[in-house]
C-alpha positions in Angstrom: 8.6 -14.5 5.1 5.4 -15.6 6.7 2.5 -13.1 6.9 2.6 -12.9 10.8 6.7 -12.0 10.1 5.9 -9.2 7.3 2.9 -7.8 10.0 5.4 -8.2 12.3 7.7 -6.3 10.6 6.0 -3.5 9.3 2.8 -2.6 11.5 5.2 -0.3 13.9 5.9 2.0 10.7 2.3 1.7 9.8 1.2 2.7 13.2 3.2 5.9 13.5 2.1 6.7 9.6 -1.0 6.4 10.7 -0.8 8.7 14.0 0.3 11.8 11.7 -1.5 10.5 8.8 -5.0 9.2 9.7 -4.3 6.6 7.1 -5.7 3.0 8.8 -3.0 1.0 9.6 -5.0 -2.4 8.6 -5.1 -0.5 5.1 -1.5 0.2 5.3 -0.4 -3.3 5.7 -2.8 -5.5 4.0 -2.0 -2.7 0.9 1.7 -3.9 1.6 1.3 -7.3 1.8 -1.4 -7.5 -1.4 1.7 -5.7 -3.4 5.0 -6.9 -2.5 3.4 -10.6 -1.6 4.4 -10.0 1.7 7.5 -8.6 1.4 8.9 -11.4 -1.3 8.0 -9.5 -4.7 11.2 -8.8 -6.9 9.8 -4.8 -6.0 10.2 -5.3 -2.5 13.2 -7.0 -2.6 15.3 -4.6 -5.2 13.7 -1.6 -4.2 11.8 -2.0 -1.0 9.3 -1.3 -2.5 6.2 -2.3 -0.8 3.2 -0.9 -2.7 3.9 -0.4 -6.2 4.2 3.2 -6.4 5.7 3.5 -10.3 8.1 6.5 -11.0 6.6 9.3 -12.6 7.9 12.3 -14.0 8.0 14.0 -10.9 9.7 11.2 -8.8 13.3 12.6 -8.5 15.0 9.6 -7.0 16.1 6.5 -7.9 14.2 4.1 -9.9 14.1 0.2 -11.2 12.5 -1.5 -14.2 10.6 -4.3 -13.7 7.4 -6.4 -16.4 3.8 -5.7 -14.2 0.7 -6.8 -14.7 -2.4 -4.2 -15.9 -5.7 -4.2 -16.8 -6.3 -2.2 -20.2 -9.5 -2.1 -21.7 -10.6 -5.0 -19.5 -7.7 -7.3 -20.5 -4.6 -8.5 -18.7 -1.3 -7.7 -20.0 2.5 -7.8 -19.0 3.8 -4.1 -19.7 7.2 -2.7 -18.4 7.5 -0.4 -15.5 9.7 2.1 -13.4 9.2 1.7 -10.4 10.2 4.1 -7.5 13.5 3.0 -5.1 13.6 3.4 -1.5 16.5 2.5 1.3 13.8 0.9 3.6 10.7 -1.0 4.1 9.7 2.3 6.0 10.9 4.7 3.6 8.7 2.8 1.3 6.0 3.2 4.0 7.0 7.0 4.4 6.7 7.6 1.0 3.2 5.9 0.4 1.8 8.2 3.0 2.8 10.6 1.3 2.1 10.3 -2.2 -1.7 9.3 -1.2 -1.7 12.8 1.4 -0.6 14.7 -1.5 -2.4 13.4 -4.4 -5.9 15.4 -4.4 -7.7 12.4 -6.0 -7.5 10.4 -2.8 -8.9 13.0 -0.7 -12.1 11.2 -0.3 -10.4 8.5 1.7 -9.6 10.6 4.6 -12.7 10.8 5.5 -12.7 6.9 5.8 -11.7 5.7 9.5 -11.2 2.0 9.0 -9.6 0.1 6.3 -12.2 -1.4 4.2 -13.8 1.8 3.5 -10.4 3.5 2.9 -9.8 0.3 0.7 -12.5 1.1 -0.9 -12.3 4.8 -1.6 -8.8 4.4 -3.0 -9.6 2.0 -5.8 -12.4 4.3 -6.7 -10.1 7.2 -7.0 -8.1 4.8 -9.7 -5.7 3.5 -7.9 -5.4 0.3 -8.9 -6.5 -1.0 -12.6 -7.7 -4.5 -11.0 -11.1 -4.1 -10.8 -11.4 -6.7 -7.4 -8.5 -4.4 -5.8 -10.4 -3.1 -3.0 -12.2 -6.7 -2.5 -8.8 -8.5 -2.3 -7.5 -5.9 0.4 -10.5 -6.6 2.6 -10.1 -10.0 2.2 -6.5 -8.8 3.6 -7.6 -6.8 6.7 -10.7 -9.1 7.8 -8.2 -12.4 7.4 -5.7 -11.4 9.1 -7.4 -9.4 11.9 -5.7 -6.4 10.7 -8.6 -4.0 11.8 -7.5 -4.6 15.7 -4.4 -2.5 14.4 -6.6 0.5 14.1 -8.3 0.4 17.4 -7.2 3.7 19.8 -5.0 2.8 22.3 -5.8 3.3 26.0 -3.4 3.9 28.6 -3.7 1.4 31.7 
């Protein structure tokens, strides 16, 4: 899938989510793009998991197992992980929002009104082990002009 097609496919769901949660659309789309390789990753294809959300003991839904890259003590390693499985990309976006909202460590991110600052706050809260995670999200946001989705809608 081309990046522009991926953006067109998930932006409406990200906009609906943003209206309820205040999670910037640009952040949601960029994170989904990065985590799922623009919808082409095995986790996005097998389990509609756009965000790389793992299935911990609290997850009661279906799961699947795939290898992933983690950074342990600064070293890149491959490990097997259990991932949350969804029935659609929309369901993945909804659960992603719920995951961020319900986890107290991400609360500081909700003081951020734009995608880049939200990305930085989420990384600082420990979302990813990649030390360049926020920088990668910001590169997608700026490179694909995703901040346009964060602009308020004005009725004509």
